[in-house]
N, C-alpha and C positions, 0 to 999 in steps of 0.2 A: 504494499500498498504505500503511494507515496506520501512524504512528508510534506509537499506543498499544498496547501489549502487552495480551493478555486476562489477566484476574484469575486465570483459571486456571492461567496459567503463570508471570506475574510477580508475582504476589500475595507476595512475600516478608514474613516479620514483622519489624518494624522492628528486631529487636534482630541480626539477620542482615546487615546492611548493611555490616560490617565484612569478613565472611567474601565476600559478593559482589564486594566492590570488589577483594579479594585474587584472586579467581579471575580477574575481568575482567582484571586488571593481567597475570596468568601467561598469558592468551588474547593479549593485545596484544603482549606481548614474547615470544610463542612459546616460554614456559618453563614450560607445563603438563605435568606429570608424566605418563606413561603410565598410572600408578595412583594413584588419591586415596584416602584414608581421611577419611571425615567423621564425627568422634567427638562423643561429649558425653553427659549425662544424657539418660532417655528425657522425652519431652513437650516438648523444646525447638525442635523444627523442623527436625530433620536431613533427615527424609524430604521436607520440603518443598524444603529447600536442594538435596537430590540431584535431584529431579525437574525443578526450574529449570535446574540445571546440564545435566542431560541433553537437555533442551528446546533450550537455547542451543546446546549444543555439535552437534545435529543440524540446526537451523534453518538455512535458505538465505539469509536476510536477514542484512544487517549492521547490526543494530541491538543495544542495550545488552541486551534481554532476547529470548527468541523473540517472534518477530513474531505467533503465532499465525494467520497468514492464509496462508503458502506451503505449498505441498503436504506437505513435510515436518512442518509442524504439525499440518496436518488428519491426517495418518495417524497422528500421534503422540495426538492427542486422541482417535483412534477406536480407540487399542489395537492398530494394526496395522504399526507402522513396522517395517521389513525390518530397518534398522539399528540397532535396540535390543534388546538380550537381557537380561531381567528374570531374576534367579536370587534365587528364595525359597523357602520352604517348599512341598513339593509334596504331593498325596494319596499315601497308600501303596494301590497298586491290591491289595493283599492283605487290608487291614484296611478300607480305604475312609476312613481318618481320616487328617488333616494329619500328616506328620511333625514332628518336632521337631528334626531336623537337616537340613543341606543336603548332598546326597550327593555321591560322586565322580561318579557320571553326569551330573549336573547340571552340574558344573563342564567335564567333559570334553565334553559337547555345547556348552556355551557357547565352548570353545576352538575346536571344529569350526567354528562358524558366524562366530567372528571371522576364519578364514583365507579366507572367501569375499569377493568383491569387492562394493563399494558400488554401489548401484543409484539411490539418492535423495538420500542427503546425503554429505557430504565425508569424514565419521567413522562408525566403527562404536563403539557404545558400550554398556556392559553395566555392570548395578549390582547388585550383592550385597548382600542386606539380610534378616537380620542376619548380617554377616559372621563373627561370634563363635560363629555356630553351625554353621560347616561343620564336618563329619567330619574327623578328622586326615588319611585318604585325600584329601579333596578338597582340604585345605590344600596336601599335596604336590603335587597336580595343578596348583593356582594358583601355586604358587612358581616351576614350570616356565615357567609362561606369562610370568610376571613376570621370570624370568631371561632368557626369550626371547620378546620381543614379537611379535606377530603381524605389527605394522607401524607406523609412525608414525602412520596413521590411525585407530588403537584407542585407546580411553580406558576404563580400568577404575574404578569409583568403588564403594568398600566403606563401608557404612553399618553404625556399630556403638554399642550404649550401654556395652559392655564392653571397651575395646581392650585392656586387660590380658589377655584371654583369647587375643588373636590373637598368634601367635608371632613374636619378633623378626624372623625371617628375612622375614616377611611385611611388618612395620611398616618396617623399615629400605629396603624397596623402594618405598614409598609416599611420596607428598605429603600430609601431615596438615593437615585443617581442623578446628580445633575450635570447635565449638558451645557456649558457655556457658549456663549459666542466667542470664536478665537479673535485674538487682537488683528488689526489690518495689516500689520506685517506678514503674520501668516497665513492670512487669507489671501493676500496680494500673491504670495510665493506659490501658494496651490493652486491659484488660479492660472498662472504663467504656465506652470507644471503640465496642467491639465488641457488648457487650453490653448496656449501658444501664442495669446494675444498678446498687445503692446500694453506697456506700463499707465498710458494715459488711458486707454479702453478700460484698461481694470479698474483703474482709479474710479471712473466714473460708473461702472458696473457697481463697485462697492458701495459707493453713494447712493446709487439708485435703489439698490438692496437694503439700505440701512445696516450695512455691516454683514447680513447675511449670506455666508458664502455659497450656500447651494442656489440661493434666489440669485445672486450675483453672477453665478456660472449660467443659470438660466438666461439672463439678459444677454449674456456674450455670446450666445447661439442662437439667439431669436431677434425679432426685430425690436422688443420690448425696450432695450437700451435706447432707441431712437426716439421711443415716446418719452422717457425721462428729460432726454436733451430738449426735446421739445418743449416740455414744461419749462425747462430752465430758461430756454431762448424767448418763450413767451413774455414770461417775467422779466426779463432784462430789456426786452423791447417796450414792455409796458412803463419802464422806469424812464425811459427816454422821451416815450410818448404817453403820457398818462391819461390823454383822451382815447385812446385806441382800446378801452375795455371791451367793447362788443367784438372786436376783430379777434381778442385774444381767448374771449369767451368761446368764440366760434371754433377756435383751433382746440382747445382744451376738452370741450364737449364732445369731440371724436373720439376720445380716449376712454379705457377701463375706467369707470368713476371711481372704484375703490383704489385703484393705483396712483390715479391722479390727485386725489387727497391726500394720501399717503406721502406721495412726492412733493406735494405743496407743503405739508407739516415738515418734512425732513428738510426741505431748502430753507424755509423760515428758521427753523430750528437751528441750524448750522451756520446761517448768517447772523443770527442774534448771537452767538457764540464768537463769530469772528468779529463783529462790532465791538463787542466787550474786550477783544484782544487787540483791538486796532489794526486787524490784517484782513481787509475785504479780498473775497476770491476775485480771480480775473474775469469772471464772468458778469460782474457788478460794473456798469459804466463808471468812466472815471468823473469824480467831481459831484458823485451822489452822497447825501449825508443819511444815515438811517438810524433811528433810534432802537435800541435792545429791546426796550420794554415793549414798546408798539408791534416789533417783530415776534416776541412771545406770545402776545395775545391774537397775533394773527396766527400762530403756529397751534394753539390752543382751540380756534375757531375752527381750524382745517380738520383738527381731530374730531370735534363734535360734529361737523359736516360730514365726514366719514360714515359716521354712525347713522345719521339723519338720512345720507343716501340710500338707506336700504328702507325707509319708510314711504309713506304717500307723499313727503315733502317734495316739492319741485324742485330737482336737481339742478336745472338750469337758472333758476333764481339764487340758490345757494352760492354757484359757482360766479354768477355775475356780482353778487353782493359782495363776495369776498375779495374778487378783483379791484372793485370799486374800492374798498378799504386799502388795499394794496397801493393804488394809484394815488389815494389821499394823503398816504402815510408819506410817499415821494414829494409829493405839491407841498404838505407841511413842512419837509425839510428844507426846500428852495425858499421858503418864505421866512426860514430863521436867519437872522443875520450872522 
């Protein structure tokens, strides 16, 4: 059997080394808890870590990562492993659409499956993602399972971007593995190695992604980065021509609304920090004076508008009003002596 694990199973991102070492150590000392929570910001590799942990827990070989060659690994690769229970959003048979919550019936079925004896691996593993989107009744059903585990051979892995939405009764019964966003230098190095892009394009992608390495890579291999740059260019032009709000609004209205508000928030937040450090970025036209307090207020409003964009509030009016405030901020700076 080869000692080289398959990339699909063991290809962890470099910033996940510490978490994997912790997981390995727990296994080695037989101190792995019955339930794990993998938490951290979106786009940082939590799902990748969870899949690697699942594969390792089910693998029959004694190697650092899942071997990728045993019967268990082959079944896992084919999506037919009897000891793995994946719990995520299901299609609602009534509407034909994907549900936005994990239901109590899903958790109950999972608990029933955990009662069965193993046939291939020495453990039964379940992965719940996103765990913070469980219905309250599903949470209560899961809590009973955590209080009375099906057996020492079962491991539950909960993956979440929003750990604060999980009740303390769940968190207190789980071992927590935190995945942090890597620093900018490590993200830039990884993106350069995996995409071959130039530094300027990589830095723009990291800005657009709010520092998320996986989202930044998506921007680099798709047209989304162009959209981010369009947002920045529209704001820059509006600084020079405050009366062109309608033109800027029409341009930005063509973009994905969630991304547009996230980028407007990120750009104004970063700009506020730059103003406080007296180091404006090169996309800001010369001789423009900006106030950090006003920029932070704009950032806060952009975050609010991103939430409102999912409601019945008219998105075009939200965007136009925000851009008017942006233009007024610049006009005000010109009126100051």
